[in-house]
N, C-alpha and C positions, 0 to 999 in steps of 0.2 A: 463630218462628211460635208461635201460641196456638192449642191445639186446643178441640173442644167440650167442655163440662163432662160429667163421668158423671151429674151431677145439676144442674139449674137452681136454684140456691139463692138465696133473697133474706132472708138473715138481718138482724138488726138492726145489727150490725158487719159488716165485710167479712171473708169467710171467708179464711182462710191462702191456700187453694190458687187463690182468684179473682184473675185478673190485670186490670191497668189497661191502658187501651188504648196509653198511652205505652210499654207494656213490649213491645208487638209490633215486630219487627225484621225488615228485609229478610234474606234468605237467599241468599248468593252460591253456590248450588250448583253442583256440577261433578261430572264423572265422572273418577276416575283408575285406573291399573292396579295392582293390588294381587297379592299372591301367589295369592290365590283368583280372580283375574280382575278384572273392572271392578267398582269399588267407589265409591258415592256418598261425597261430601266437600264441604268448602267450599274456596274458592279461596284462603282464609286459615285453613285448619282448624288446630285445636290438638289435640294427643293427649288430652287429657281430654274432648275433645267425643265420643269414643267410649265406650260402655260396654255391656257384654254382647254385644260383636260388633256393635253397630249404631250409626249415627251419630244423635245427638240434636238436636232442635230448639233453636235458640237462643232465649232471652227475656231482655228487659232485666229490671232490677231497681228500676226508678226509683219505682215504686208513685205514679205521678202519671198525671192524666187521668181520663178517664171509666171507671167500673168495669164491667167486663164479666162481668155476673152469670152468663151461660150458657155461659161459657168456662171453661178451666183452664190454670193456669201450669205449664208443663212441669217445669220444674226444682224448684219446690215440689211438685208431686205427687209426683215421684220422691223428694225428700227425705223426705216424709212416709212414703212405703212403705218406704225402706231404714231411716229411723230411728225407725220406729213413733210418729210424731207426729199429732197431731189435725188433721184438715183444716179445722177452724173457726179454732182459735187458735194451731196450730203448736208446742204443747207436747206433752209425752209423753203417749201415750193408754195406756199400760201402767198397770194398776193396781199401786201398790207393794206392797200387802198379798199379792196373788194371783201377781203376774208376768203375768196375762193380759191381752189387748188388748180393749178395748171396741169393738164394731163394729156398725154399722145395716146390716141386710141385707133386701132385699126377701123376703116370706114364701116366693116360689118357691123361694130359694136356701136358706131357714132350715128347711124343712119336715123334712128329715132331717139332725138333727144329727151323724149318724155319718159323713156324706159330707164330703168336701172340695170346695172351689168356687175357681174363678178369678174375680178380681174387679179392676177398676181403680179401685174406689172406696176412699179411705184410710180409716183408722179415724177415730173420733169419741171424744174424751175423755168421761168420764161427766159433766163439768161443762157440755158443750154438748150433750148427747143432746136434752134438752127442746127447746132452741130449734131444732136442726136439724129434730125431728120436727114441730115447729109451723109452720116457715116454708117447708119445702121441698115443692112440690106434687108432685114425683116420687115422694118417699117415702110421702105419703099414698095416692097411687093404687097404691102397691105393697104396701099394708097391712104395713108393716116391722115388722121382729122385731130387738130389742136383743140382741145375743149377745155372749159373750166368746169370744175365739179363743187357743187355747193356742200355736199356732205358724203361721208362713207363710213363704213363700220365692218370688223371682221365677221366673216361668214364660214371660213372653212381653211383648209390648209392643203397644200401639196405634200405628199408623203409617200413612204415606202411601208408597206406592212410587212409584218414579221409573224413567224410561227416557230415550232420546235419540231426537228425531224426526229426519227425513231430513237436516234443517240441523244436526243435531249440537247442539240445544238441549235442554236439560234439561226435562222435562215430566213431570207427574203421571199416571200411569196408573191407580192406585187410591186411594182416599181412606178413612182412618180403618179399618183392618182390623187383626184380631187376628193376630199373629204369634208363634209359639212361639220360644223361644230356641234351639230345636233344628232349626228350618227354615233351615239354612244357605244354601239356594240362594236365599232372599228377602232375609235380612238386609242383604247388601251394597246393594240397592237401595231400602232402607227409611230413613225419616226417622222417629225415634220420638217420639211426642209423650206417652205416658204409659205407665207400668210397670203390668203385670198380674202379681199375686200369686196363689199357690194358699194358701187358708187351710183351716187342719184343726184339729181337735179343737174342734169348736163345742160351745158349752153356752149355754143361756138365761141372762141376765143375773139373778143373783140378785135376789129380789124386795126383800130388805132393803137392797141397795146402790142401789135405783132413787131417785135424786134428781129425776127428771123427772115 
């Protein structure tokens, strides 16, 4: 499964987190009995397909076919979040001089730099901020602010919830909802498509470092 993108981006090159049509896979979902009760799984599940106590959507890695500009590749989005990589190029988004991570945020989130915020938008390296600001209609609507982030950590997932119908078939019951990693009553029924992190220690990007 490939889920909707946090932003609909049409950059000159294909952003790292944007999937191709050929990367969409069928998901052989089923329920199994685990220690905590019924748990969503794949009929041919592998142990590494769970992370943070939740099952993750499968995606191919062929990078072939039509580019799905308004979607997001689950595994590459998660990799960007966990490894602090740029959503456009897939390279490190951390400034080697300061150790801070470059991020583009809607002004509504960045108004109070003392606060911390949850987001499913991966960071953007300094080299690609200008291209992202120019090409992304979502960012233009939201009066974006370029920030640096001191730290962040996983707090939740965007996910679809599943149950079983009267015939025992696995059916989707909720689509693309935010679920906290501490919502243990929901995680066993969830299929995660994007990782949500809590960013903190926000600062406006230094004017002298703005190459955009």
